N, C-alpha and C positions, 0 to 999 in steps of 0.2 A: 562463619559457617564452615562446617567440616567439608573438606574436598569431596569425600565420598557421598555425602548428602547432596552436594551440588551436582555431582555426576548423575545421581539418581533422578534429581529434579530435571536436569537437562534431557535425560533419556525420555522421561514421561512427557515433557514438553514436546519433544520431537515426535513422539508417537501420537500426540493429540494434534499437533500443528500440520503434519504432512497430509492427512486426509482432508483437513479443512482447506489447505492450499489447492489440492486437486479438485475439491468441490467448487471452489471459487473459479478455478481456471476452466473447468469443463462444463459446469452447469450454470453457476450464477452469472458468469460473464455473458450469457445469452439473454439475461433479463435486462430490462431497462435500467439506466443509470440511477434512477430515483425509485426503483422497486423497493417496496417495504421489506421483502425477504432479503434482498441483497444488502440493504443498509443495516438491517438487524444483524445478519451474520457478520458483516464488516465490523460493527461495533463490538460484537462478542469476541471476534478474533483480536481486535485491538485491545480489549480488556485482558485476554489471555496473554498477549504479548507484553502488556504492561506488568502483569503479575509475574510473569517469568523474568522480566527485566529486573524487577525489585528483588526477587528471590536469588537470581543468579549474579547480582551486582557484585563487583569485587569488594574487598574489605579495606580499601584505602580510606584514609580519613576524608571526611566530607570536603574539607578545604582543598584537597589534592585532586578531587574529581572534576572533570570538565563538565560544564553545564550541558544538560541533555536538552536538545532541541526537539520540540514537539512538531511532528509532521502536520501539514495542513489537513483539515478535515477531508475525509474521503468524498463527501458530497460536493464540496467546493471544487475539488480536483475534477470530479466527473462532470460537473456542470460546465466548467471552463473547457474541458476536453471536448465536450459536445459542441460548444460554440466554435472551437478551433476546427473541428472536423467539418462543420457546416461551412465555415469560411473557406476551408481548404477545397471542398467539393465545388466551389464556385469557379475554381481555376482548372485549366486543362492539366490533368495528371498524366505522367508518362512512366513507362517502365513498370517495375514491381509495384510501386505505389498505386498505379492505376488499376492493377489487377487484384490486389490483396486488401480486402476490407479490414482484416485483422491487423495488418501492418499499419494501415491508416489510423486505426483506433489506438494502437500502442504508441505510435508517434505523437498523436494528439495528446494522449495522457502524459507522456514525458514532457512535451512542450508546456502543458498546463502546470505540471509540478514545478518546472523550471521557472515559469513566469510568476507563480505564487511565491517561490523562494526569493526571487528578485524583489518582489513587492515588500516582503517582510524585512529584507536587509536594507532596502533603500528607503 
């Protein structure tokens, strides 16, 4: 694909993706992990990301490309993150972690992603 066309596609993708990221961060993050709206938007964004990935992929031969790993499903990560947060809240928390709900949520989500990656590899 022509480099100019790729730059145009990349610019359009950025214009579409940025407001969606803000929407997710500011609005959808307040909804429940299994909210229909949140999961629908998550799937739409994943589809947009996949389409952009296909369009913006480099032109190396298929044999030279590294295999693309699929991330675990968002629902699975959110479910496990919620379980980890519930487990974490049963212990005495100290410092910033005790005071910041958002920090606990992000930490649990990262731990959930890590745990799912370990399960897939092992």
